[in-house]
C-alpha positions, 0 to 999 in steps of 0.5 A: 204434922200432929192431927190436932185432936182430929179438929179439920185444918181449915185455914192456913196463914203465912209470913210473907218476907222470905216465906212467900217472897224475897225481898231482901234486896229492897229491904237491903236498901231501904234499912241502909238508906234509913241508917244513912239518914241517921248518919250511921254506918251501912250494914252488910246485906247478910246482918241485915237479912237476920232481921228481916221478920223483926218490927222496923224499930227492933231491927235498927236496935240490933243493927245499930244499938240499943242507943238508937232506940229514940231514933226509931220513929225517923228510921220508920219513916225514912225506911218508908220513904225509900220503900215506896219508891222501890219494894213493889217493884223489886220483891219476887214472889217465889216462883213455886207459891202461885201453883201452892196457893191456887192448889190450896185454894181449890181444895177449899182452904181459907188463907190469910198473911200476918206480917211486920211489913205494911199491908197496903204494901203487901197487897201491893205486891200480891195485886200486881202478881195477881195473887191478892185474890188467894187471901182472905184477910191480911193482917200487917205491921199498922195492924196491932200494937204489939208485933211478932213474936207477941201473938196479937196479929196471929189472934187478929187474922184468926178472929178476922177469919172466924177460925179457933187455934185447932183449925189453923196452921202458921207458916214462917221461915223465922224464929220469930215466927215460930215464936209467934206460933207458939205464943198463939197456941197454933200449930207452926210449919217451918220453912227454909226459904229464908236465912234460918237453919233447919238445926235453928228450928230444933228448940221448938218441937212438934213441928213440921220443918219444909223446903218452902210453900211449894207442891210438897207443901201442899202434900203435906197439907193434904196428909195432915188434912186427908178429907179436905176442909169440911 
């Protein structure tokens, strides 16, 4: 990680899906429920997995073609109906995440989440896992008009947390996340807990690539910021 002109790192903002948690099984079911509802063929798990992190309207276009754009609202409604039934129960927090969050919180960092997933759904999942207390702010898909990779959601989280871009890192698993950090001029840490390969991140220089949000991640933060958050 860069020293970012020696400004103290105060805040770590995370993507959610494939960064902190695996919700791929319910997402695949909800996407295919939406596609079936539009009279379209189902997509494979791999195809859907590559769209996780995109806004659902964009995922629909990727999976079913530009001509489906007018059906985006109906697709979102169908996805949402099914997600209300199965998403929280079938989303699994990555096993090393709770310890890492606890360690970071004890070291004085504020933490947030920026995701295209709806905020209330993230809060539900984290609440069930006993992890909601670690996060000082969550920006979800309903909170901005322009979604990632536009910087709006990340900039909103920074505003809510009263931190400058020099005091923040954004952590995510996808090229969309990397582009979001770049657009917001925020330092980015890539994790390989999603579907993106290390090589795909090569287009984004001056960043760190780690396995996931775990104790090695915490060590990297401590090395980046040896004097803590003060």
